[in-house]
LUMMAR-436644 format. One record per residue (C-alpha): residue in three letters; y, z, x. Coordinates in steps of 0.1 Angstrom, whole numbers, plus 5000, padded with zeros to 4 digits. Example, Ala and Ser with C-alpha at 12.3 -4.5 7.8 and 13.67 -1.06 7.14 Angstrom:
Ala495550785123Ser498950715137
END
This chain:
Unk499949995004Unk502450075028Unk501949725043Unk502549625009Unk505449785003Unk507149645041Unk505849325030Unk503249315061Unk500749255037Unk499548895042Unk496848745013Unk498248385015Unk495348275035Unk491548255022Unk490548435053Unk493148705050Unk492448785012Unk488048775019Unk488849045047Unk490849195025Unk488449224997Unk485849335023Unk487449615035Unk489049744998Unk487249564971Unk485249874963Unk488950104954Unk490749804939Unk488849884900Unk489650254908Unk491650524888Unk494050784896Unk493451124886Unk496851204880Unk497750954855Unk494550714850Unk496350464865Unk494750144885Unk495949974913Unk497349674890Unk499850024870Unk501050084905Unk502149774920Unk503549664887Unk505650004886Unk506749964925Unk505849634941Unk506349294938Unk503449144960Unk502448814942Unk499348754965Unk498449124962Unk498449084922Unk496848774925Unk493948894945Unk493249194920Unk493948984887Unk491148744903Unk488749034909Unk488749174873Unk490949044846Unk489849294828Unk491849594848Unk495149434828Unk493749564796Unk493249934808Unk495650204796Unk496950504816Unk497450844802Unk500550764785Unk498850464771Unk500550204787Unk498849864808Unk500349764839Unk501649464819Unk503949714800Unk505049914827Unk505749524844Unk507649414816Unk509949764816Unk510649704849Unk511249394852Unk508549314876Unk509248914876Unk506948844906Unk503949044883Unk504548894851Unk504648494871Unk501048604884Unk499748734851Unk500848454831Unk499448194855Unk496048384857Unk495748484824Unk494148204798Unk493848454768Unk497448644772Unk497548724735Unk494048994743Unk497049194765Unk499949064747Unk498949274714Unk498049614732Unk500249854717Unk502050154736Unk504250434726Unk506150334692Unk503350094681Unk505049854698Unk503049544715Unk504049324750Unk506249144726Unk508549434714Unk508849574748Unk510349284766Unk512849254739Unk513849604735Unk514149624775Unk515749294781Unk513649064800Unk515248734809Unk515048454785Unk512548224805Unk509948534814Unk510148644776Unk510048294757Unk506748244780Unk504948544769Unk505748464735Unk504348114736Unk501448294746Unk501148544719Unk499648424687Unk500948454650Unk499648794646Unk501348954676Unk504448784668Unk504748924633Unk503149274648Unk505449544631Unk505949914653Unk505850214637Unk509250174618Unk508249824603Unk509849614628Unk508949294644Unk510149184680Unk511948914651Unk513649234642Unk514449344678Unk515649044685Unk518148994658Unk520149304665Unk523549264665Unk524049414700Unk522149194713Unk523148844707Unk524148624732Unk522948254747Unk519948334761Unk518948564728Unk519248274707Unk517148084729Unk514648394726Unk514948414686Unk514348034682Unk511148114702Unk510048394682Unk510648174648Unk508747854660Unk505848064675Unk505748324649Unk507448284618Unk505448524597Unk507648784612Unk510348654585Unk507948784557Unk507849114571Unk510349394561Unk510749754576Unk509750104573Unk513050294588Unk515150194577Unk513550094542Unk512649744529Unk515249544548Unk514449174557Unk514749014591Unk518448894573Unk519249224562Unk518349414593Unk520849204611Unk524049264590Unk522249614587Unk522749644626Unk526049444621Unk527749684598Unk526650014624Unk527949864655Unk531349784637Unk531650184624Unk530550304658Unk533050094677Unk535950194655Unk538150454672Unk537150804667Unk539950904648Unk539550614624Unk536050674616Unk536651064614Unk539851004591Unk539551134556Unk536451264556Unk534951574560Unk532351664589Unk529451714565Unk529551334546Unk527951074568Unk530250824578Unk529050444555Unk528750134564Unk528949814542Unk525149674541Unk523349464522Unk521849654489Unk518549794490Unk515149624475Unk514449794439Unk517250044442Unk520850044421Unk521950364434Unk521650224471Unk523449924470Unk526149734495Unk528449904477Unk527350304489Unk526950214523Unk524350234554Unk524150624547Unk521650564520Unk519050444547Unk517350724556Unk513250784566Unk510651044555Unk513451364571Unk516451224549Unk518051144581Unk520350854584Unk520850634608Unk524050814617Unk522151144624Unk519550954643Unk522350834666Unk523351134677Unk519451174692Unk521251064721Unk522951394735Unk519951584735Unk519051434767Unk516051234777Unk512551374766Unk510051484798Unk507051484778Unk505451204760Unk504551174725Unk501251304711Unk499251594731Unk498251404757Unk498951474797Unk502351384807Unk503751064811Unk504250864848Unk507350944859Unk508650594858Unk508250654820Unk510050984818Unk513050854804Unk514150924761Unk512150774738Unk514450714709Unk514450494677Unk515950174675Unk519050294656Unk519150544681Unk519250244709Unk521450044689Unk524050384685Unk523950454724Unk524150064731Unk527150024712Unk529150374726Unk528050174757Unk530649934755Unk533450164764Unk534649994796Unk533250284818Unk529950264805Unk529149884807Unk526949774830Unk525949424841Unk522349294829Unk520349034837Unk520748664829Unk524548734809Unk522548954787Unk524349184766Unk526049434791Unk524649774765Unk520749654778Unk521749794807Unk522750174796Unk519450154776Unk517350034803Unk519150344831Unk517650584801Unk514250474795Unk513050374826Unk514950584855Unk515450854833Unk518850984834Unk521551004808Unk524350794805Unk527950894807Unk528950924770Unk532750824762Unk535351124766Unk537451164731Unk540851194739Unk543151454719Unk544851364687Unk548451394700Unk547951254736Unk549450934742Unk547550784777Unk549050604800Unk548550214803Unk548150044832Unk547449684838Unk543949814850Unk542849884809Unk544849644803Unk542349404817Unk539349574805Unk540349564771Unk540749204775Unk537449144789Unk535849414762Unk537549194740Unk536448844750Unk532949004752Unk532549094715Unk534248784704Unk531748584725Unk528948874708Unk530348764676Unk530148414682Unk526348394689Unk525248634664Unk526548414641Unk524648114659Unk521448364659Unk521948444618Unk522748124608Unk519647994628Unk516948184611Unk518748174579Unk518447784578Unk514647794592Unk513748054567Unk515547834536Unk513947544545Unk510647724548Unk511147704510Unk510747364497Unk507747214489Unk506246894491Unk504446624467Unk505546894439Unk503447174458Unk504947554456Unk505447694494Unk504448084498Unk508348104503Unk510448014475Unk513848054459Unk512548424448Unk511848534484Unk514848364499Unk517248574476Unk515048864484Unk514948774518Unk519248694520Unk520148964495Unk518049194484Unk518149294453Unk520749074444Unk523549344426Unk525849044434Unk524048804414Unk524648554445Unk522848194440Unk521448014461Unk521547674444Unk523447494417Unk521547264390Unk523047034372Unk520046794355Unk520146944323Unk523147014310Unk525846834286Unk526446444299Unk529646474291Unk532146814295Unk535546904296Unk536947034329Unk538147364312Unk534447434292Unk532847394325Unk535147644341Unk534847904313Unk530447814312Unk530147824351Unk532848004367Unk531348334369Unk528348234394Unk528848314430Unk527048104457Unk525648174493Unk527447974520Unk524547824521Unk522647644494Unk518947544491Unk519647234465Unk522547124446Unk521946844416Unk523546684395Unk523046444365Unk524846144355Unk528346324338Unk531246214328Unk534346474329Unk536046414299Unk539846454301Unk541946644274Unk544346354252Unk547746384271Unk550746334248Unk552845994250Unk555745964266Unk559245814256Unk561245814286Unk562745454301Unk562745634334Unk559445684339Unk558445344333Unk561045274364Unk559045444387Unk556945344411Unk553445254397Unk550345374413Unk547645114421Unk545145054397Unk542045184402Unk538845024406Unk535645024386Unk534045294402Unk533945664393Unk535245984407Unk534046264386Unk531646434406Unk535146484433Unk535946764410Unk532346944409Unk532046934447Unk535947054448Unk534547364425Unk531747414448Unk533947424481Unk536647664462Unk533347864459Unk533147934495Unk529547674492Unk529647484526Unk526147374540Unk523847234510Unk519947164524Unk519746874500Unk522246734473Unk520346534445Unk522946284424Unk522246074397Unk524645754397Unk522045474390Unk524145404356Unk526845164358Unk529145224366Unk528445424396Unk530945634420Unk533045444444Unk532145464482Unk535845644485Unk534445914462Unk531345944472Unk533346064508Unk535346284489Unk532546474473Unk530646534504Unk532746544532Unk533546894539Unk529946984532Unk527347004563Unk524346834544Unk520746774556Unk519046604530Unk520746334508Unk519546194476Unk522345974462Unk520845724438Unk522845464442Unk521645144452Unk522344974485Unk524445244502Unk526745174526Unk525445274559Unk529445324569Unk530045534537Unk527345744550Unk528445764583Unk531845934568Unk530046134540Unk527646304559Unk527346224591Unk524746554605Unk522246414578Unk518346494584Unk517046314557Unk517646014531Unk516445874504Unk517945534497Unk517445334468Unk516944934480Unk517344674455Unk515244474474Unk517944224494Unk516944184531Unk520244184540Unk521044554533Unk518144644555Unk519044464585Unk522744644577Unk520744984575Unk519044874610Unk521844814629Unk523444934657Unk526245094631Unk524245144605Unk521345454600Unk521245504635Unk524745574641Unk523645904622Unk523146094652Unk520246364634Unk519246114610Unk514846204610Unk513346024577Unk514145774556Unk512645744519Unk513045374505Unk512945374469Unk513045054449Unk511844904416Unk509244634420Unk510244514382Unk513844454398Unk512944324429Unk513143904434Unk510043964463Unk506343954462Unk505144324471Unk503844174503Unk506943994511Unk508544344503Unk506044504528Unk507044254556Unk511044374549Unk510344734556Unk507944704587Unk510744444600Unk513544724594Unk511245024607Unk511044774638Unk513944704644Unk515745074640Unk512845134668Unk514744854688Unk518445024680Unk517245344689Unk515945264722Unk518845044734Unk520745334721Unk518845554744Unk518745294770Unk522545334769Unk523145634770Unk520945704802Unk522545424819Unk526045614807Unk524445954821Unk523445784860Unk526445574862Unk528445924853Unk526246064887Unk527445824902Unk531145924899Unk530246224908Unk529046154937Unk532345954950Unk534746224937Unk532846524958Unk532446284988Unk536246214982Unk536446614981Unk534846665012Unk537246535042Unk535746665068Unk532346485059Unk530246385089Unk528746035091Unk525446155083Unk526746285052Unk528446015039Unk525645805047Unk523446035025Unk525846025001Unk525845625002Unk521945634999Unk522445864966Unk524245624952Unk522345284958Unk519145514946Unk521345544912Unk522345164912Unk518745054913Unk517345284892Unk520545214866Unk518144974839Unk514945174847Unk513045304820Unk512645664808Unk510545884819Unk507345964807Unk507746314804Unk510946194781Unk508845954758Unk508046264738Unk511646374729Unk512846004720Unk514545984694Unk512945834662Unk513645744627Unk510645754603Unk510645524574Unk508745614540Unk507745394512Unk508045514471Unk508445274442Unk510645424416Unk508545634391Unk505345594407Unk502745844410Unk503646054438Unk507345914441Unk510346054440Unk511546064400Unk514846054387Unk516746384369Unk515546424336Unk518346394313Unk519746634296Unk520246734259Unk522546464238Unk524746524210Unk522646404179Unk523646434141Unk522246754125Unk520046734099Unk520747054082Unk520747104047Unk523447264028Unk520947514013Unk519747604043Unk523547794048Unk523047994018Unk525548294022Unk523748594036Unk525448924033Unk524349074059Unk525548804086Unk528548754068Unk529849104070Unk529149094106Unk530848744114Unk534048874094Unk534249204116Unk533448994149Unk536348774146Unk538649064142Unk537749304166Unk537649024195Unk541049014188Unk541749424200Unk543449394233Unk542049694255Unk544949854274Unk544549814314Unk545750124320Unk543150304320Unk542150654339Unk538550724333Unk536850464352Unk533450524328Unk535850324302Unk536850024321Unk533649904323Unk532449634297Unk529349664278Unk526849504299Unk523549314277Unk520349184298Unk518848914280Unk515148874294Unk513948484281Unk513848144284Unk517248104302Unk520548044285Unk522947754285Unk526747874292Unk528047594281Unk527647654247Unk530547724229Unk529848084214Unk528548164252Unk531748024278Unk533048304295Unk530148584281Unk527348514311Unk528348734341Unk525448664360Unk521148644359Unk518348514380Unk515248274375Unk512348464377Unk510148144365Unk508248054398Unk506347704377Unk509047514371Unk506947184385Unk509947064409Unk510247064444Unk513547264449Unk511847534431Unk512147754399Unk514547664372Unk517947844373Unk518748124349Unk521747894330Unk519247644317Unk517147734288Unk513347554289Unk513347584251Unk516547684235Unk515247974225Unk516948164255Unk520448054242Unk519848154207Unk518948484216Unk522248474234Unk523948324206Unk522948624181Unk524148874205Unk527948734214Unk527648654171Unk527449044166Unk529249154197Unk531248874219Unk532949124237Unk529649174252Unk528949064289Unk525448884291Unk523548874324Unk520048624317Unk517448704337Unk514748394328Unk511148464325Unk507748244336Unk505948114309Unk503147924303Unk501647664274Unk498547814258Unk495947614241Unk494147664208Unk490447644216Unk490047524182Unk492047234176Unk492547184215Unk496647194207Unk499147414220Unk499147724207Unk502647914217Unk504148014251Unk502248294271Unk504348544294Unk504148584331Unk504348984327Unk505049004368Unk507748774358Unk508649044328Unk508449284354Unk510749134380Unk513549084353Unk513649454336Unk513649534373Unk516949344377Unk518149464349Unk518149824362Unk519549734392Unk522749564377Unk523049874357Unk523349804322Unk523149924292Unk521049724270Unk517949484274Unk517149274246Unk513549144251Unk512548904219Unk508948904231Unk505849064237Unk502249034260Unk499549164259Unk497149304283Unk493949104299Unk491549114329Unk493748874347Unk497449024342Unk496249354345Unk497849454379Unk501249264370Unk501249514336Unk501049794356Unk504049684375Unk505949634342Unk505350004330Unk506550084363Unk509449874356Unk510250014317Unk509850394329Unk512350234353Unk514750124327Unk513950434306Unk514850684329Unk517850504336Unk518950564302Unk518950204288Unk518750094257Unk515249904247Unk514849604223Unk512149394221Unk510449194191Unk507449304168Unk504849074174Unk505248904136Unk500948884135Unk500949144105Unk499149484112Unk499249624149Unk495749574159Unk496549574194Unk498249704225Unk501549524231Unk504149534257Unk506849664260Unk506949884231Unk503350044238Unk504550164270Unk506550434248Unk506750384210Unk509150664208Unk512350584237Unk511750184229Unk512950014197Unk511149774178Unk512749534155Unk511249344127Unk512749054110Unk514049064073Unk514948824044Unk518248794032Unk518248994003Unk516749314029Unk513049314027Unk510549294056Unk509548974066Unk505748934057Unk504248844091Unk506649154102Unk503949364084Unk504649774079Unk507849864078Unk506350204094Unk505550014130Unk509249884133Unk511950134144Unk514349884118Unk514449564102Unk517249314108Unk517848924094Unk515248764112Unk514548454082Unk516048134080Unk518948234102Unk521747954103Unk523647894139Unk527247994121Unk528747674127Unk525947404138Unk528147124134Unk530947224157Unk531247064196Unk529147244223Unk527047424191Unk523347534198Unk521147324208Unk520946964183Unk516947124174Unk518447424156Unk518647444122Unk517447764108Unk515748014131Unk512848284114Unk511248594132Unk511648894151Unk512848784178Unk516048644162Unk516349004143Unk515549184181Unk518648994195Unk520849084163Unk520149454167Unk521149434205Unk524149284194Unk524749524174Unk523749824201Unk526349694220Unk529049674194Unk528950044188Unk529450104225Unk532049854224Unk533550054193Unk533050384204Unk534650284239Unk537850164223Unk537850494207Unk537650674239Unk540350494255Unk542550524220Unk542450884224Unk543050884265Unk546250694247Unk547250974222Unk546351274248Unk549251104266Unk551351064237Unk550951454231Unk548551384204Unk545551674204Unk542451584175Unk539451804173Unk537751484157Unk538951234186Unk535851074205Unk535851164243Unk534750934272Unk531451164274Unk530451034236Unk530050744252Unk527450844275Unk525951014247Unk525250744226Unk523450494252Unk520650804244Unk518250664223Unk517550924200Unk521250954197Unk521550524189Unk519050554162Unk520950854143Unk523850594148Unk521950284133Unk520250514107Unk523850644099Unk525350364091Unk523150304060Unk519550224051Unk518350054019Unk517250263993Unk513650093994Unk512550254025Unk512549934045Unk514650054071Unk517349774064Unk520749844081Unk523349754051Unk525849714079Unk528649694052Unk528750024044Unk530350094074Unk532049764084Unk533749624057Unk536749854056Unk537249834089Unk537549464085Unk540149474061Unk541549724084Unk542149474113Unk543249234087Unk546349454082Unk546549734105Unk547850044088Unk546949974054Unk544750284039Unk544750434077Unk546150744087Unk548350744116Unk549450984139Unk552450944156Unk555151144180Unk558751074186Unk557650884225Unk555550644200Unk552250584189Unk549050424193Unk548250024183Unk547850014151Unk544349834155Unk542850084182Unk543450344156Unk541050144130Unk538450084153Unk538950484165Unk538250594134Unk535050364133Unk534250514163Unk534650874148Unk532450814120Unk529450674148Unk529550964163Unk529151204131Unk525851024127Unk524451224155Unk523751634153Unk525851784181Unk529351674177Unk530851584206Unk534351804214
END
């Protein structure tokens, strides 16, 4: 060993190696008594002797798998010590490297974890990654962190780290599907955001971090929301992330003050001296690293890595504790000299570079994940849009959308109508796809002007026939902060299509990866200006050979630098040539593309070599003292380069040569790309006048809704409880927001329909599959126009009647129902409306368990649940959601217009209440923007359930207004013992109390459980039409409250009188 340390041991020659083995071979495999280490452990820890390492490894490769008493292999030690000679030998000599790489040591980390944690240089880390299996790269440590989680920590961000992240996702992207244990349930993306927020908080000046916060209150960091935990949203900060001991990351960050640990984990013997450093969590190290940004603590690291890694290594491998930043006294003003200014400037520049590379790293794995969600040939991938939303936004409290699908919306729409329908949507800055059907943007009629002056003004050039409608919609997306779209699909086949200029205006501000603009024979120049960085193109071809030749020219498609795939789609019925000739044209097109790309590549190589000549000449000019031999050598280099100017590319470069692949697909042929399906169009209604017969219940509520929606809510409300609108979750098959009664009413939602047969993924929540959800949403808002809807789309499957082999009814996926209920709970809605039932089977038993858990969450959160009766007569089977807790869930049945129970609903004893559900007609089916055209009349308990949910929302809204009225009265000095307080709003959200209020409105005398709403609402309706008439007014010298609020306050007081215990 002494010879090895002094570099006197020469094992380069075969004779020397043999002599060495003869002399020491018997002890090379021995272990030390102290720490049970092999010679390889000692070499890895203290030496960098290649030939000795190689000699021992070749003698017995199994020695690399031996762990010492601290649980470490020699490779673990070599990585920590950055023994690159040792690593080089292992990488060359071991064929099955993964066997060693996957072995774990402290914190259950394998060699890849350790290499990233200790900041091994890029080349060595990437080589280790290439030798690891998918399982090793996706393995989690005791905190649930994969190597990728560690690699994307904000404080590690640098140019080499970007290459490491790219290697990790290339060779082991399974890590993208793993979630952390501590902190809890964070994806790779969320964990990066978490470390970013933590670093920002810890880098704040001490004074600003401590100001306004008690010593007991942990600091908060804004972090993306947690899974299935609405109480721990991003608005509540990172202090919500805690481990099993109840300690948050900031409490753990204090651990570095305690000094290094002297003993290894567990009850085994002490670790070797090289490993007596602190053994802290990743979050602890992150805090330590952030503090190391202080100029007095920063240390240089290898390979341009973040300087904070030096601090981590100093603690972990050398066993001493880094200096801590000194906190200055509050009143002390430090003297600033140039050295301090220079250090501060360098620190700012370094942090700026770190932030830039952090953005690149985040974008790298974000785009990788989103790209992996696209299926091929109609097949769904394990990663879909639902998983992508979870990966990026956790429980998605803010309802961030990853797509915009307008393929089934109205063909004609006004600007203002579109804004009212879709402005509620929020988007990620990267969208998976954007789809537009053929759409015509209607413009409101402008009043004719008679000014002669206008006729004298210069006239605008006459526009061409090309349309520009879509420029408005893409501008809308840009204003919504969208910047990157993976796939754009536009149906533009009808005449006239959009102009080239309009297409450029639509797309030029976005980064677009795949473009499917369905217009025949697109101009390549237009494509270059519209989306220069496009990777994949779908081109509609007329069959004209001249178009293919233009696409294949150097100024055509090869001009797009990132283009990889071209999908040619043509209609065989419209092409003039035979199928064989068309095939010949396409093969010629592929050949021309290859030739053009080869010519471009040759020109590039020639330019690079010519630049090399110029650089050589420039160096020679600057070297005035060059000798003749040096000048001759320079001329020789120039002549060699000139001779190779036209030389072909080396064979090593063949694999990296650019290639554009051409795919063929006849339009609407099996397996080819299909056009966007046409959405609903307006058609004459065949509604019979007899179906519009009067329904006293609906007439009463329609009149009251017309009046109460005009009651303005004061803006200066002090009580936070009263500031929030009433939120109703509709769990159904989606809802169309462009329906007039729903415009501006939908605030968000999410689709849990995984079964949508489209490669883009699930059908969006703002598209109703069969119109059912749209009708339910309309009924809720019909009764309570002030309600704000959150729409959660279910997955449904058509069932077959075994007797007739015809479609029977749609079956609901219990798993999608569970996800939808959980999302509603996370959104903290007040009411959940579920106009459906689902039965337990052998196939969905596990999903029913999840649904039961979700319903429990909703009930525990004091959310009012309304579900529909199954309409199968007597209750003979267990049906969800009602069967989970029949006492705390409202089960609503359908009633006829005269208040009697509708037959299939069954006995009134099996329902909570009955409401209109027989031949219910839309309030105005003839108006523009009405419900789907097939809606004439609907029957069933689903209609009654939506009306019941709307009625409950209306009661909550009235109580809210009543409490607001009380607050205004108190400001005026008016005190009433019967006034409705803010606490009443919380109390009426209780199931039993809401049931009491509904009963107190007035039930029919026939014990049918029919709510006769006119008993309670007719009077207030008249009062709202003529404020002050028949209403007792309390006023003061300072003024009085609005008359319409006094009417609602009286109604709210009547509602609360139905609750046994009066609220003071």
